[in-house]
C-alpha positions as CSV (number, residue, x, y, z in Angstrom):
1,X,-0.7,-21.8,6.9
2,X,1.0,-18.9,8.6
3,X,4.1,-20.4,10.5
4,X,1.9,-19.6,14.2
5,X,-1.2,-20.8,15.2
6,X,-3.2,-17.0,14.6
7,X,-6.4,-18.5,16.6
8,X,-8.4,-17.7,13.9
9,X,-10.0,-19.5,10.7
10,X,-7.1,-18.3,8.0
11,X,-9.6,-18.4,5.2
12,X,-11.4,-15.6,7.3
13,X,-9.1,-14.1,8.4
14,X,-6.3,-13.8,5.4
15,X,-3.1,-11.7,5.1
16,X,-3.0,-9.3,7.8
17,X,-6.0,-9.7,9.3
18,X,-5.3,-12.4,11.1
19,X,-2.3,-11.0,12.2
20,X,-3.6,-7.7,13.8
21,X,-6.8,-10.4,15.6
22,X,-3.8,-12.6,17.2
23,X,-2.5,-9.2,18.3
24,X,-4.7,-6.7,19.1
25,X,-2.6,-4.5,21.0
26,X,-0.3,-3.9,17.8
27,X,-3.2,-3.8,15.8
28,X,-4.2,-0.1,16.9
29,X,-1.3,1.5,16.2
30,X,-0.5,-0.6,12.6
31,X,-4.4,0.6,12.2
32,X,-4.1,4.2,13.2
33,X,-1.2,4.4,10.7
34,X,-2.8,3.1,7.3
35,X,-6.0,5.1,8.5
36,X,-3.5,8.2,8.4
37,X,-1.5,7.6,6.0
38,X,-4.2,6.2,3.5
39,X,-7.6,8.3,4.5
40,X,-6.8,11.2,6.6
41,X,-7.3,14.7,5.1
42,X,-4.4,15.4,2.3
43,X,-3.9,16.8,-1.3
44,X,-3.2,13.1,-2.4
45,X,-6.5,11.5,-3.2
46,X,-7.2,8.2,-1.0
47,X,-6.7,6.1,-4.3
48,X,-3.6,8.0,-5.2
49,X,-2.1,7.1,-1.6
50,X,-3.4,3.7,-1.8
51,X,-1.3,3.3,-5.3
52,X,1.8,4.1,-3.5
53,X,1.0,1.1,-1.1
54,X,0.4,-1.3,-3.5
55,X,3.5,-0.3,-5.8
56,X,5.5,-0.7,-3.1
57,X,3.6,-4.3,-2.1
58,X,4.3,-5.2,-5.8
59,X,7.9,-4.0,-5.9
60,X,8.3,-6.0,-2.5
61,X,6.0,-9.2,-4.0
62,X,3.9,-9.6,-1.2
63,X,0.9,-11.1,-2.8
64,X,-2.2,-10.0,0.1
65,X,-1.0,-6.2,0.3
66,X,0.0,-6.0,-3.5
67,X,-3.5,-7.5,-4.0
68,X,-6.0,-5.7,-1.2
69,X,-4.4,-1.7,-2.2
70,X,-4.6,-2.4,-5.9
71,X,-7.9,-3.2,-5.4
72,X,-8.7,-0.2,-3.1
73,X,-6.8,2.1,-5.2
74,X,-8.4,1.3,-8.7
75,X,-11.7,1.5,-6.8
76,X,-11.1,5.0,-5.5
77,X,-9.5,6.2,-8.8
78,X,-12.3,4.3,-11.2
79,X,-9.5,2.7,-13.0
80,X,-8.5,-0.6,-14.4
81,X,-6.9,-3.2,-11.9
82,X,-4.2,-3.3,-14.1
83,X,-3.0,-0.3,-13.5
84,X,-1.3,-1.1,-10.7
85,X,0.9,-4.0,-12.8
86,X,1.7,-1.3,-15.4
87,X,3.1,1.2,-12.7
88,X,5.2,-1.9,-11.5
89,X,5.9,-3.7,-15.1
90,X,7.4,0.0,-16.7
91,X,6.6,2.2,-14.3
92,X,7.7,5.5,-17.3
93,X,4.6,4.0,-19.5
94,X,1.9,3.7,-16.5
95,X,-1.2,5.9,-17.2
96,X,-0.3,8.1,-13.8
97,X,0.2,11.7,-14.3
98,X,4.2,13.2,-13.8
99,X,3.3,14.0,-10.5
100,X,2.3,10.8,-9.1
101,X,4.7,9.1,-11.4
102,X,7.7,11.3,-9.4
103,X,6.7,10.6,-6.2
104,X,6.4,6.4,-7.2
105,X,9.8,6.5,-8.3
106,X,11.1,7.9,-4.5
107,X,8.4,5.1,-3.0
108,X,10.2,2.9,-5.0
109,X,13.7,4.0,-4.0
110,X,12.5,4.1,0.0
111,X,11.3,0.4,-0.6
112,X,14.8,-0.5,-1.7
113,X,17.1,1.7,0.4
114,X,16.1,4.9,1.8
115,X,19.8,6.1,2.0
116,X,19.2,5.9,-2.3
117,X,16.5,9.0,-2.1
118,X,18.6,12.0,-3.7
119,X,18.0,15.1,-3.7
120,X,17.1,15.1,-7.5
121,X,14.5,12.7,-6.8
122,X,12.8,15.1,-4.7
123,X,13.7,18.0,-7.0
124,X,12.1,15.7,-9.6
125,X,9.1,15.8,-7.7
126,X,8.5,19.5,-6.4
127,X,9.3,20.3,-10.1
128,X,5.8,18.1,-10.7
129,X,4.3,19.9,-8.3
130,X,5.0,17.5,-4.9
131,X,4.6,19.4,-1.7
132,X,7.0,18.6,1.1
133,X,3.8,16.9,2.5
134,X,3.3,15.0,-0.2
135,X,6.8,14.1,-0.7
136,X,6.8,13.1,3.2
137,X,4.0,10.9,3.1
138,X,5.0,9.4,0.2
139,X,8.5,8.2,2.0
140,X,6.6,7.3,4.9
141,X,3.6,5.3,3.0
142,X,6.4,3.3,0.9
143,X,8.3,2.7,4.4
144,X,5.4,1.3,6.6
145,X,4.5,-0.7,3.9
146,X,7.8,-2.5,3.3
147,X,7.6,-3.3,7.2
148,X,3.6,-4.2,6.4
149,X,5.0,-5.9,3.7
150,X,7.4,-8.1,5.7
151,X,5.1,-8.6,8.8
152,X,2.8,-10.3,6.2
153,X,5.3,-12.4,4.4
154,X,7.6,-13.5,7.6
155,X,4.8,-14.8,9.6
156,X,3.5,-16.8,5.8
157,X,0.0,-15.6,5.7
158,X,-2.9,-16.7,3.7
159,X,-3.2,-14.8,0.4
160,X,-6.2,-15.9,-1.4
161,X,-6.1,-16.3,-5.1
162,X,-9.8,-14.4,-4.9
163,X,-10.3,-11.3,-6.6
164,X,-13.4,-11.0,-5.9
165,X,-12.4,-11.4,-2.1
166,X,-10.3,-8.6,-2.7
167,X,-13.1,-6.2,-4.2
168,X,-15.1,-6.9,-1.7
169,X,-12.3,-6.0,1.2
170,X,-11.0,-2.7,-0.5
171,X,-15.4,-1.6,-0.4
172,X,-15.4,-2.0,3.0
173,X,-12.2,-0.5,3.9
174,X,-13.6,2.5,1.6
175,X,-16.9,2.7,3.8
176,X,-15.4,2.5,7.1
177,X,-11.2,2.8,7.2
178,X,-8.6,0.8,8.2
179,X,-9.8,1.3,12.2
180,X,-12.9,0.0,12.0
């Protein structure tokens, strides 16, 4: 049960969905940001950007966001759900492209402390073909998802155990987006 009364059934509005229902004035900009970062036109696919969000959420131990964005990433990448676990557990051996691995390194560093992103990390991503836009948005996804993770966990929201529920939610997001 959340730390505050969200005024919704947490079983039907778990995680961030209950928080967004509680405060629609903040829901709109939060959803708009997620829509632009994860689904807007971009050289990284939506699945790759969802993987960045899931990776950061996994490093932050945010159960709800990790499960949600892992389901969305793997559905869009046509990958096994264990892909995100592999990246979090051992990025060097995870089955992702060299460019995505370099971007995930940047994302993980931002999640820890943005000031620790070095010119070497950025140069390594560029050497693998990452553009300035991809580097910028990786940093912003990592920063935003660190905030989303702290929002969800800081208010003690429900994180269901059902992989099926997360898969259904991922399908809805893929079809309708974050601003539905």
